[in-house]
C-alpha positions as CSV (number, residue, x, y, z in Angstrom):
1,X,28.5,-7.8,-13.1
2,X,26.4,-5.0,-14.4
3,X,26.2,-1.7,-12.4
4,X,22.8,-2.3,-11.3
5,X,23.5,-5.7,-9.9
6,X,26.5,-4.4,-8.1
7,X,24.6,-1.5,-6.7
8,X,21.8,-3.8,-5.2
9,X,24.5,-6.0,-3.7
10,X,26.4,-3.2,-2.4
11,X,25.7,-1.8,1.2
12,X,25.7,1.5,-0.4
13,X,22.1,1.1,-1.2
14,X,21.4,2.9,2.1
15,X,23.8,5.8,1.4
16,X,21.1,8.3,0.6
17,X,19.8,8.4,4.4
18,X,22.3,10.2,6.4
19,X,23.3,8.6,9.9
20,X,22.1,5.2,9.4
21,X,24.4,3.7,6.6
22,X,26.9,2.1,8.6
23,X,24.4,0.1,11.0
24,X,22.5,-1.2,8.0
25,X,25.7,-1.7,5.8
26,X,26.6,-4.4,8.0
27,X,23.4,-6.3,8.0
28,X,23.0,-6.1,4.1
29,X,26.4,-7.4,3.8
30,X,26.0,-10.1,6.2
31,X,22.8,-11.0,4.6
32,X,24.3,-11.4,1.3
33,X,27.2,-13.5,2.4
34,X,25.0,-15.8,4.5
35,X,22.4,-16.1,1.6
36,X,25.3,-17.0,-1.0
37,X,27.2,-19.1,1.7
38,X,30.5,-20.6,1.1
39,X,31.6,-23.7,-0.5
40,X,30.0,-25.3,-3.5
41,X,26.6,-24.3,-4.6
42,X,24.2,-26.8,-5.8
43,X,21.8,-26.1,-8.6
44,X,18.5,-27.2,-9.7
45,X,16.8,-26.1,-12.9
46,X,12.9,-25.9,-13.2
47,X,11.6,-25.8,-16.9
48,X,8.6,-26.7,-18.6
49,X,10.1,-29.3,-20.6
50,X,12.8,-30.5,-18.2
51,X,12.9,-33.3,-15.7
52,X,12.0,-30.8,-12.8
53,X,8.7,-29.3,-13.9
54,X,7.2,-27.5,-11.0
55,X,8.2,-25.3,-7.9
56,X,7.2,-28.2,-5.6
57,X,9.3,-30.8,-7.2
58,X,12.2,-28.2,-7.1
59,X,11.7,-27.7,-3.3
60,X,11.5,-31.4,-2.6
61,X,14.6,-32.0,-4.8
62,X,16.4,-29.5,-2.8
63,X,15.4,-31.2,0.4
64,X,16.6,-34.5,-1.0
65,X,20.0,-33.0,-1.7
66,X,20.1,-31.6,1.9
67,X,19.1,-35.0,3.5
68,X,21.9,-36.8,1.3
69,X,24.4,-34.8,3.0
70,X,25.4,-32.1,0.5
71,X,26.4,-28.9,2.1
72,X,26.2,-25.3,1.0
73,X,23.5,-23.1,-0.6
74,X,21.3,-24.3,-3.5
75,X,20.3,-22.3,-6.3
76,X,16.8,-23.2,-8.0
77,X,16.9,-21.6,-11.6
78,X,13.4,-21.2,-13.1
79,X,13.3,-20.8,-16.8
80,X,10.7,-18.8,-18.7
81,X,7.3,-20.2,-18.7
82,X,4.1,-20.0,-16.4
83,X,3.9,-22.4,-13.4
84,X,0.7,-22.9,-11.8
85,X,0.8,-24.0,-8.3
86,X,-1.5,-26.5,-7.3
87,X,-1.0,-25.7,-3.5
88,X,0.7,-23.0,-1.8
89,X,4.5,-23.5,-2.0
90,X,5.4,-23.8,1.7
91,X,9.1,-23.2,2.7
92,X,10.3,-24.2,6.0
93,X,13.4,-24.1,8.1
94,X,14.7,-26.9,5.9
95,X,14.3,-24.9,3.0
96,X,16.6,-22.1,4.2
97,X,20.0,-21.0,2.3
98,X,18.1,-21.2,-1.2
99,X,18.2,-18.8,-4.1
100,X,15.1,-19.1,-6.5
101,X,16.0,-17.0,-9.4
102,X,15.2,-16.4,-13.2
103,X,18.0,-16.5,-15.6
104,X,18.6,-13.0,-16.9
105,X,16.3,-12.2,-19.7
106,X,13.7,-14.7,-18.9
107,X,10.4,-13.9,-17.1
108,X,8.8,-17.0,-15.5
109,X,5.5,-16.4,-14.0
110,X,4.4,-18.1,-10.9
111,X,0.6,-18.4,-10.8
112,X,-2.0,-19.1,-8.2
113,X,-4.7,-19.5,-10.9
114,X,-6.1,-21.8,-13.5
115,X,-6.9,-21.4,-17.2
116,X,-10.6,-21.0,-18.0
117,X,-10.7,-22.4,-21.9
118,X,-13.4,-23.7,-24.2
119,X,-15.2,-20.4,-24.8
120,X,-18.2,-20.4,-27.0
121,X,-20.2,-17.8,-28.4
122,X,-23.6,-17.4,-26.3
123,X,-26.5,-16.9,-28.5
124,X,-26.5,-13.9,-30.9
125,X,-25.1,-11.2,-28.7
126,X,-21.6,-10.4,-28.0
127,X,-21.1,-12.4,-24.9
128,X,-19.0,-15.6,-24.6
129,X,-19.3,-18.4,-22.1
130,X,-17.0,-21.0,-20.6
131,X,-17.4,-24.0,-18.2
132,X,-15.8,-23.0,-14.9
133,X,-16.1,-26.0,-12.4
134,X,-13.8,-25.8,-9.4
135,X,-13.4,-23.2,-6.6
136,X,-15.5,-20.1,-6.8
137,X,-13.6,-17.1,-8.1
138,X,-14.1,-13.3,-7.8
139,X,-11.2,-12.2,-10.1
140,X,-10.6,-12.8,-13.8
141,X,-7.8,-11.9,-16.0
142,X,-7.9,-11.7,-19.8
143,X,-4.6,-11.6,-21.6
144,X,-3.1,-10.0,-18.6
145,X,-5.7,-7.6,-17.8
146,X,-8.1,-7.5,-14.8
147,X,-11.5,-7.9,-16.3
148,X,-14.3,-5.9,-14.6
149,X,-16.9,-7.8,-12.6
150,X,-20.4,-6.7,-13.8
151,X,-21.7,-3.9,-11.6
152,X,-24.5,-1.2,-11.3
153,X,-24.1,1.7,-11.9
154,X,-21.5,1.3,-14.4
155,X,-19.8,4.6,-13.5
156,X,-20.1,6.4,-10.3
157,X,-22.2,5.2,-7.3
158,X,-25.6,4.9,-6.0
159,X,-26.4,6.6,-2.6
160,X,-27.6,5.2,0.5
161,X,-30.5,7.2,2.0
162,X,-29.9,9.2,4.9
163,X,-27.4,8.5,7.8
164,X,-25.1,5.5,8.0
165,X,-27.4,2.7,9.1
166,X,-26.5,1.2,12.4
167,X,-29.1,-1.9,12.2
168,X,-27.6,-5.2,12.6
169,X,-27.8,-6.7,10.0
170,X,-27.3,-3.8,7.7
171,X,-30.4,-2.1,6.5
172,X,-29.7,-0.3,3.3
173,X,-32.3,2.2,2.3
174,X,-31.9,2.8,-1.6
175,X,-33.6,5.0,-4.2
176,X,-35.9,4.2,-7.0
177,X,-34.9,0.6,-8.7
178,X,-31.3,0.9,-7.7
179,X,-31.7,-2.6,-6.2
180,X,-33.7,-5.3,-7.8
181,X,-35.8,-7.8,-5.5
182,X,-34.5,-10.9,-7.5
183,X,-30.7,-10.1,-6.5
184,X,-31.4,-11.4,-3.3
185,X,-32.4,-14.9,-4.6
186,X,-28.9,-16.4,-4.6
187,X,-25.8,-15.7,-2.9
188,X,-23.8,-14.2,-5.7
189,X,-25.0,-10.4,-5.6
190,X,-22.8,-8.1,-3.6
191,X,-22.9,-4.6,-2.4
192,X,-19.9,-2.7,-2.0
193,X,-20.1,0.5,0.0
194,X,-17.6,3.2,1.2
195,X,-17.8,5.0,4.5
196,X,-15.3,7.5,5.5
197,X,-11.9,5.7,5.8
198,X,-13.4,2.2,5.3
199,X,-15.3,0.0,2.8
200,X,-17.5,-3.1,3.2
201,X,-18.8,-5.8,0.8
202,X,-21.9,-8.0,1.9
203,X,-24.4,-10.1,-0.1
204,X,-27.7,-9.0,-0.4
205,X,-30.0,-11.1,1.8
206,X,-33.4,-9.9,1.3
207,X,-35.0,-6.9,-0.6
208,X,-38.4,-5.1,0.1
209,X,-39.3,-3.4,-2.8
210,X,-42.1,-1.6,-1.3
211,X,-40.0,-0.1,1.5
212,X,-37.0,0.4,-0.8
213,X,-35.1,-1.5,1.8
214,X,-32.3,-4.1,1.4
215,X,-31.1,-6.2,4.1
216,X,-27.5,-7.0,3.9
217,X,-25.4,-10.1,5.4
218,X,-23.4,-8.5,8.1
219,X,-23.6,-5.7,10.6
220,X,-22.1,-2.1,10.1
221,X,-18.8,-0.9,11.8
222,X,-20.0,1.8,14.3
223,X,-16.9,3.8,14.1
224,X,-17.2,4.5,10.2
225,X,-20.1,6.3,9.3
226,X,-21.2,8.8,6.4
227,X,-24.5,10.1,5.6
228,X,-25.7,9.3,1.8
229,X,-22.8,6.8,1.6
230,X,-21.7,5.7,-1.9
231,X,-22.1,1.9,-3.0
232,X,-22.5,-0.2,-6.1
233,X,-23.8,-3.4,-6.8
234,X,-21.5,-6.3,-8.1
235,X,-22.1,-9.7,-10.0
236,X,-25.9,-9.2,-10.7
237,X,-26.5,-11.3,-13.9
238,X,-28.5,-8.7,-15.4
239,X,-26.0,-6.0,-15.2
240,X,-23.5,-7.6,-17.6
241,X,-23.8,-5.4,-20.7
242,X,-20.2,-3.8,-21.5
243,X,-16.9,-5.2,-23.1
244,X,-14.6,-6.1,-20.5
245,X,-17.2,-7.3,-18.0
246,X,-17.8,-10.7,-16.6
247,X,-20.1,-12.7,-14.5
248,X,-19.9,-16.1,-12.6
249,X,-23.0,-18.1,-12.1
250,X,-22.2,-20.2,-8.9
251,X,-24.8,-22.9,-9.4
252,X,-24.2,-23.4,-13.4
253,X,-20.5,-23.1,-12.8
254,X,-20.5,-21.2,-16.0
255,X,-18.7,-17.9,-16.6
256,X,-19.8,-15.1,-19.0
257,X,-17.7,-12.5,-20.6
258,X,-18.1,-9.7,-23.1
259,X,-14.9,-9.2,-25.0
260,X,-13.3,-6.0,-26.3
261,X,-13.6,-5.6,-30.2
262,X,-9.7,-6.7,-30.4
263,X,-10.0,-9.7,-28.2
264,X,-10.4,-13.2,-29.9
265,X,-11.9,-15.7,-27.2
266,X,-10.6,-18.6,-29.0
267,X,-7.2,-17.5,-28.6
268,X,-7.3,-15.5,-25.4
269,X,-5.5,-16.5,-22.3
270,X,-8.0,-16.4,-19.3
271,X,-6.8,-17.0,-15.9
272,X,-9.1,-17.3,-12.7
273,X,-7.4,-17.4,-9.5
274,X,-7.6,-20.4,-7.1
275,X,-5.0,-19.9,-4.2
276,X,-5.3,-17.0,-1.8
277,X,-1.5,-17.5,-0.8
278,X,1.2,-18.5,-3.2
279,X,4.3,-18.7,-1.0
280,X,4.4,-19.2,2.8
281,X,7.7,-19.0,4.5
282,X,6.8,-20.8,7.6
283,X,9.1,-20.6,10.6
284,X,8.5,-20.9,14.3
285,X,10.1,-17.9,16.1
286,X,9.2,-19.1,19.4
287,X,11.3,-22.4,19.0
288,X,13.9,-20.7,17.1
289,X,13.1,-22.5,14.0
290,X,13.6,-19.8,11.3
291,X,13.6,-19.8,7.6
292,X,16.9,-18.3,6.9
293,X,18.5,-16.9,3.8
294,X,15.9,-17.2,1.0
295,X,16.4,-15.2,-2.1
296,X,13.6,-14.7,-4.9
297,X,15.0,-12.8,-7.6
298,X,13.6,-11.8,-11.1
299,X,10.4,-13.9,-10.5
300,X,6.8,-12.7,-11.2
301,X,3.9,-13.9,-8.7
302,X,0.4,-13.6,-9.9
303,X,-3.1,-14.5,-9.5
304,X,-3.5,-14.9,-5.9
305,X,-7.3,-14.9,-5.0
306,X,-9.3,-13.2,-2.3
307,X,-12.4,-14.8,-0.7
308,X,-15.1,-13.9,1.8
309,X,-17.5,-15.9,4.1
310,X,-21.4,-15.9,3.5
311,X,-22.1,-12.8,5.3
312,X,-19.4,-10.8,3.7
313,X,-16.9,-8.2,5.6
314,X,-16.3,-4.9,7.0
315,X,-12.9,-3.9,6.2
316,X,-11.7,-1.0,8.7
317,X,-8.5,0.8,8.2
318,X,-5.4,-0.1,5.9
319,X,-7.1,-3.3,4.5
320,X,-6.6,-5.3,7.5
321,X,-8.7,-8.2,6.4
322,X,-6.9,-8.6,3.0
323,X,-4.9,-11.7,2.4
324,X,-1.4,-11.9,1.1
325,X,0.1,-13.4,-1.8
326,X,3.4,-13.9,-0.1
327,X,3.7,-14.3,3.6
328,X,6.5,-14.8,5.8
329,X,6.5,-15.9,9.6
330,X,10.0,-16.2,11.1
331,X,11.7,-15.2,8.1
332,X,15.3,-14.0,8.5
333,X,17.4,-12.5,5.8
334,X,14.9,-13.1,3.2
335,X,15.8,-11.1,0.0
336,X,13.2,-10.2,-2.7
337,X,14.8,-8.7,-5.5
338,X,13.8,-7.6,-8.8
339,X,10.3,-9.4,-8.5
340,X,7.1,-8.6,-9.5
341,X,3.7,-9.3,-7.5
342,X,0.5,-8.5,-9.5
343,X,-2.9,-9.4,-10.6
344,X,-3.8,-10.6,-7.3
345,X,-6.8,-10.0,-4.6
346,X,-4.8,-9.0,-1.5
347,X,-1.5,-7.4,-0.4
348,X,1.5,-8.6,-2.2
349,X,3.7,-9.3,0.7
350,X,3.7,-9.6,4.5
351,X,6.7,-9.7,6.6
352,X,5.1,-11.1,9.7
353,X,5.8,-12.4,13.3
354,X,9.4,-12.9,14.1
355,X,10.6,-11.7,10.7
356,X,13.6,-9.2,10.7
357,X,16.7,-8.3,8.5
358,X,14.6,-8.7,5.5
359,X,15.1,-6.7,2.1
360,X,12.6,-5.9,-0.6
361,X,14.5,-4.3,-3.3
362,X,13.7,-3.1,-6.8
363,X,10.4,-5.1,-7.2
364,X,7.2,-4.0,-8.7
365,X,3.8,-4.4,-6.8
366,X,0.6,-3.5,-8.9
367,X,-2.8,-4.5,-9.9
368,X,-3.4,-5.7,-6.4
369,X,-6.9,-6.0,-4.4
370,X,-5.0,-4.9,-1.2
371,X,-1.8,-3.1,-0.6
372,X,1.8,-3.6,-1.5
373,X,3.8,-4.6,1.4
374,X,3.1,-5.0,5.2
375,X,5.4,-5.3,7.8
376,X,4.9,-6.6,11.5
377,X,1.8,-7.5,13.4
378,X,-1.1,-5.7,15.0
379,X,-0.1,-6.4,18.6
380,X,3.3,-6.1,20.3
381,X,5.2,-9.4,20.9
382,X,5.9,-10.2,24.5
383,X,9.3,-12.0,23.3
384,X,12.2,-10.7,21.4
385,X,11.9,-13.9,19.2
386,X,8.6,-12.8,17.8
387,X,9.3,-9.1,17.2
388,X,9.6,-7.7,13.7
389,X,12.6,-5.2,13.0
390,X,15.3,-4.0,10.6
391,X,13.7,-4.7,7.2
392,X,14.7,-2.6,4.2
393,X,12.2,-1.8,1.6
394,X,14.1,0.2,-1.0
395,X,13.7,1.1,-4.7
396,X,10.3,-0.3,-5.3
397,X,7.4,0.6,-7.6
398,X,4.0,0.3,-6.1
399,X,1.0,1.5,-7.6
400,X,-2.7,0.4,-8.7
401,X,-3.7,-0.9,-5.3
402,X,-6.9,-1.2,-3.1
403,X,-8.9,-2.6,-6.1
404,X,-10.8,-4.8,-3.5
405,X,-10.1,-3.6,-0.1
406,X,-10.0,0.1,-1.0
407,X,-8.3,1.3,2.5
408,X,-5.2,-0.8,2.1
409,X,-1.9,1.1,2.0
410,X,1.3,1.0,-0.3
411,X,3.6,0.2,2.6
412,X,2.2,-0.5,6.0
413,X,4.5,-0.8,9.0
414,X,2.8,-2.0,12.3
415,X,4.5,-3.2,15.5
416,X,8.0,-2.9,13.8
417,X,10.9,-0.9,14.4
418,X,14.3,0.1,12.7
419,X,13.0,-0.4,9.3
420,X,14.2,1.6,6.3
421,X,11.4,2.6,3.7
422,X,13.5,4.3,1.0
423,X,13.5,5.5,-2.5
424,X,10.2,3.9,-3.3
425,X,7.6,5.3,-5.9
426,X,4.1,5.1,-4.6
427,X,1.1,6.0,-6.5
428,X,-2.5,5.5,-7.5
429,X,-4.1,4.1,-4.5
430,X,-7.3,5.1,-2.3
431,X,-6.0,5.5,1.2
432,X,-2.5,5.8,2.5
433,X,0.9,5.4,0.8
434,X,3.2,4.9,3.6
435,X,1.5,4.0,7.2
436,X,3.9,3.4,10.1
437,X,2.6,2.6,13.5
438,X,-0.5,0.7,14.8
439,X,-1.1,2.2,18.4
440,X,-3.7,4.9,19.0
441,X,-2.5,7.4,21.6
442,X,0.4,7.2,24.2
443,X,0.5,3.5,25.0
444,X,3.9,1.6,24.8
445,X,4.4,0.1,21.6
446,X,7.2,-1.5,19.1
447,X,7.3,1.0,16.4
448,X,10.3,3.2,16.5
449,X,13.5,4.2,14.8
450,X,11.9,3.8,11.2
451,X,13.5,6.0,8.4
452,X,10.8,7.0,5.7
453,X,12.9,8.9,3.1
454,X,13.6,9.8,-0.5
455,X,10.0,8.3,-1.5
456,X,7.9,9.9,-4.2
457,X,4.3,9.6,-3.1
458,X,1.3,10.9,-5.4
459,X,-2.1,10.4,-6.6
460,X,-3.3,8.9,-3.4
461,X,-7.0,9.0,-2.2
462,X,-8.3,9.7,-5.7
463,X,-11.4,11.3,-4.1
464,X,-12.9,7.8,-2.9
465,X,-12.1,7.6,0.8
466,X,-11.7,10.2,3.5
467,X,-9.4,10.7,6.6
468,X,-6.2,9.7,4.8
469,X,-3.0,11.1,3.6
470,X,0.3,10.5,1.9
471,X,2.5,9.5,4.8
472,X,0.8,8.5,7.9
473,X,2.0,7.9,11.4
474,X,0.4,6.5,14.6
475,X,1.5,6.2,18.2
476,X,5.0,7.1,20.1
477,X,7.7,6.5,17.7
478,X,11.0,7.4,19.3
479,X,13.7,8.0,16.6
480,X,11.4,7.7,13.5
481,X,12.4,10.0,10.8
482,X,10.4,11.3,7.6
483,X,12.9,12.9,5.5
484,X,13.4,14.0,1.8
485,X,10.2,12.7,0.5
486,X,8.2,14.2,-2.5
487,X,4.4,14.1,-1.8
488,X,1.8,15.5,-4.0
489,X,-1.7,15.1,-5.2
490,X,-3.5,13.7,-2.3
491,X,-7.4,13.9,-2.5
492,X,-10.0,12.8,-0.3
493,X,-13.7,12.2,-0.8
494,X,-14.8,14.6,1.8
495,X,-12.4,15.6,4.8
496,X,-8.8,14.6,5.3
497,X,-6.8,14.6,2.2
498,X,-3.5,15.5,3.8
499,X,0.1,15.2,2.5
500,X,1.9,14.3,5.8
501,X,-0.3,13.1,8.7
502,X,0.8,12.1,12.2
503,X,-2.4,10.9,13.6
504,X,-3.4,10.0,17.2
505,X,-0.6,9.8,19.5
506,X,2.3,10.2,17.0
507,X,5.2,11.6,19.0
508,X,8.8,12.3,18.8
509,X,9.2,12.2,15.1
510,X,11.5,14.3,13.1
511,X,9.9,15.7,9.8
512,X,12.2,17.4,7.8
513,X,13.4,18.3,4.1
514,X,10.0,17.2,2.5
515,X,8.1,18.9,-0.2
516,X,4.4,18.5,-0.2
517,X,2.0,20.2,-2.4
518,X,-1.4,19.9,-4.1
519,X,-3.3,18.3,-1.1
520,X,-6.8,18.7,-0.6
521,X,-7.2,19.4,3.0
522,X,-3.6,20.5,3.9
523,X,0.1,19.8,3.3
524,X,0.7,18.9,7.2
525,X,-1.9,17.9,9.6
526,X,-1.4,16.5,13.3
527,X,-4.2,15.2,15.0
528,X,-2.5,14.8,18.3
529,X,0.9,14.0,19.7
530,X,3.9,15.0,21.7
531,X,7.1,16.9,20.5
532,X,7.4,16.3,16.8
533,X,9.9,18.3,15.0
534,X,8.8,19.9,11.5
535,X,11.7,21.7,10.1
536,X,13.0,22.9,6.7
537,X,9.9,21.6,4.7
538,X,8.2,23.2,1.7
539,X,4.2,23.1,2.1
540,X,3.0,24.7,-1.2
541,X,-0.2,25.1,-3.0
542,X,-2.4,23.1,-1.0
543,X,-6.4,23.6,-1.3
544,X,-8.2,24.2,2.0
545,X,-5.7,24.9,4.4
546,X,-1.8,24.6,4.4
547,X,-1.2,23.3,8.0
548,X,-3.6,21.9,10.4
549,X,-3.8,20.8,14.0
550,X,-6.8,19.3,15.7
551,X,-6.3,18.8,19.5
552,X,-4.8,21.2,21.9
553,X,-3.0,19.4,24.7
554,X,-1.1,20.4,27.9
555,X,2.4,19.5,26.2
556,X,4.1,20.6,23.1
557,X,2.4,19.0,20.2
558,X,5.1,20.0,17.7
559,X,7.7,22.7,16.7
560,X,7.7,24.0,13.1
561,X,10.7,25.9,12.2
562,X,12.4,27.2,9.1
563,X,9.7,25.9,6.7
564,X,8.4,27.5,3.6
565,X,4.4,27.7,3.4
566,X,3.5,29.0,0.0
567,X,-0.1,29.2,-1.1
568,X,-2.9,30.9,-3.6
569,X,-6.1,29.3,-2.1
570,X,-7.7,28.5,1.1
571,X,-6.4,29.5,4.4
572,X,-3.1,29.3,6.1
573,X,-4.0,27.4,9.4
574,X,-6.8,25.0,9.8
575,X,-8.9,23.5,12.3
576,X,-7.5,24.0,16.2
577,X,-4.8,26.5,17.1
578,X,-5.8,27.4,20.5
579,X,-3.7,26.9,23.5
580,X,0.2,27.3,23.9
581,X,1.1,23.6,23.0
582,X,2.8,24.3,19.8
583,X,6.1,26.2,18.8
584,X,6.3,28.1,15.4
585,X,9.5,29.9,14.7
586,X,11.6,31.2,11.9
587,X,9.0,30.1,9.1
588,X,8.6,31.9,5.7
589,X,4.9,32.4,4.7
590,X,3.7,33.7,1.4
591,X,0.2,33.8,-0.1
592,X,0.2,34.9,-3.9
593,X,-3.1,36.8,-3.5
594,X,-1.8,39.2,-1.1
595,X,0.5,40.1,2.1
596,X,-2.6,40.0,4.5
597,X,-2.3,36.4,5.7
598,X,-4.5,35.4,8.6
599,X,-3.0,33.4,11.5
600,X,-6.1,31.4,13.0
601,X,-8.1,34.6,12.4
602,X,-5.5,37.2,13.6
603,X,-3.1,39.4,11.7
604,X,0.5,38.6,11.8
605,X,1.3,41.3,14.1
606,X,-1.2,40.3,16.6
607,X,-0.2,36.5,16.2
608,X,3.4,37.3,16.9
609,X,2.3,39.5,20.1
610,X,1.2,36.2,21.4
611,X,4.4,34.6,21.2
612,X,4.0,32.8,18.0
613,X,6.2,32.6,15.0
614,X,9.1,34.6,16.4
615,X,11.6,35.2,13.8
616,X,9.2,34.3,10.9
617,X,8.3,36.5,8.1
618,X,6.0,37.0,5.1
619,X,8.0,37.2,1.8
620,X,8.3,35.5,-1.6
621,X,10.6,32.6,-1.1
622,X,11.6,33.1,-4.9
623,X,11.1,29.6,-6.0
624,X,12.6,28.8,-9.6
625,X,9.2,28.0,-11.0
626,X,6.4,27.1,-8.6
627,X,3.9,27.0,-11.5
628,X,5.9,23.9,-12.9
629,X,6.4,22.8,-9.2
630,X,10.3,23.4,-9.3
631,X,10.6,24.6,-5.6
632,X,14.3,25.0,-5.8
633,X,15.4,28.6,-4.5
634,X,16.9,31.1,-6.1
635,X,20.2,32.5,-4.9
636,X,18.5,35.6,-3.4
637,X,15.7,34.0,-1.5
638,X,14.9,35.3,1.8
639,X,14.6,31.8,3.2
640,X,18.2,31.0,2.6
641,X,18.8,34.0,4.8
642,X,16.6,32.6,7.3
643,X,18.8,29.3,7.5
644,X,16.7,27.1,5.1
645,X,18.7,24.8,2.9
646,X,17.8,23.7,-0.5
647,X,15.8,20.3,-0.7
648,X,17.4,18.1,-3.3
649,X,14.7,16.1,-4.9
650,X,17.0,14.7,-7.7
651,X,17.5,11.3,-5.8
652,X,14.0,11.0,-5.0
653,X,12.2,7.6,-5.8
654,X,13.7,4.5,-7.2
655,X,17.2,4.6,-8.7
656,X,16.6,2.3,-11.4
657,X,13.7,0.4,-13.1
658,X,11.9,-2.0,-10.7
659,X,10.4,-5.5,-11.2
660,X,11.3,-9.0,-12.9
661,X,10.9,-7.4,-16.5
662,X,14.1,-5.3,-15.5
663,X,16.1,-8.3,-14.4
């Protein structure tokens, strides 16, 4: 067994998080032993040229073996090739104790799409067309690359005139000739718009060119508003004019594509997604009928579609309307290892109601219309059977998300407890990298004792949406820890590009040993909450402010101690620092522009006279090389004398290469 396989199998996978390894070691070891089982292992081989050619046949063959009385786990080996699913692969309780894996060095692809062939040159231009009978599709992949749906403008955005419309249906006031009257003649042309933390997509129903007014297919979200909001128009036939773009004519069932110069359409592999969900683990937690001990190893899942109704959709926070390529209900000891989920329209994986003790390890999630991984439901479960907890999400690479549902998250945990989100690399998406909690305010919920540690989070927001951050929390979360994460380059469109963001009601959270830098609005922002502990962090080189607090409440919002706050632009404290509901002590502050730091408009001495920042100092912490974002402390650092301990970032992010290609 090579060292990487041994490491994945070993309970030492959680050794980087102090204080939790023993509890989780047992569950990891039990999960592995239960998945592999004891006794003889039955084997089924799926191959494009073998007697078992499809995954559905393999599943049914495994069921037949079990009905014949054969005991023990079953391994289904999937040889290299592309396997197009004619329908969702549904695995129920009878499919438990099964390993679905690729042989080492082989890379089978499980696809929810269909090939589009028979391309012909269209007239004398550069476009090619093909017949596309069958289900309507909104994604197209050419030689493994996501093609761009025809849009206007090609780059950047149009702007809605004035304040956010609240008319029902949506009344979009446009400028000039941004919207054409003929675009309302069918149901294929869509407006995609961004407002604050959300986005919407609606068909154009009617255009009044004299009034410069377009009526869209649905109503706006009254909570998400933005003046002069940005939008673009997608899938209008007369906007198809650039290499890499495509358009689908629904009525003619014809797809048109303009290839890049190096693409030969007579040889290209063109895939249109058909299935919205590729795999569904369908248990029934309430009756105790669970799907147990399923392992997916070394597999690639691709080409899951997204759909919308005739009115379009308004997508709120976290891309909650997005579908899921792989979904689990009542799954216990599911193990997704060294897999890839890509080229799809929604989230990659959803561990839903009654799913617990599951592991997603060393996998690769990218090029997704939604987010990477969702854990738990929106509402608390009234029964223990329906609750979601004790899942391990470790060593994954998650990036290039939100390509349809822009507000989707990298990892999104809702009503779920005792999860470990550790050693992941999450980057290049538009809203939040890691979001934990789904209760606004101080109401009881089922989110607690989650560990978010040793993750590398960067390039989040990318100036598209607002009110977002690198690591985000909601609600009371007893025992939740945010530790040893590296968070940087968080940028919003307007307000709210924060590094670590405890939002409404976030309470009783320990935030320590994190390094946060290069965030637009602040490295740390708490909207409101109770008794969070923020200690031994470095907040450095953020732009507008370094630390922010929105709401004063009649209790302690947070305690900040032994932190280093280091900056060269913007202010130190932003928003609302009134009242007595916060404790700052033994921190080290340094502004490279000079020693006169203002604390909520006050001098340091006046600030301390109010009782704040007792034991804190203004001093250069003596980083090794802050210009190169090396925040190790030199031996003579005054921070060390204040009790600050070095933050070790050498073990942050995945501990080996993730995804099916690494298998």
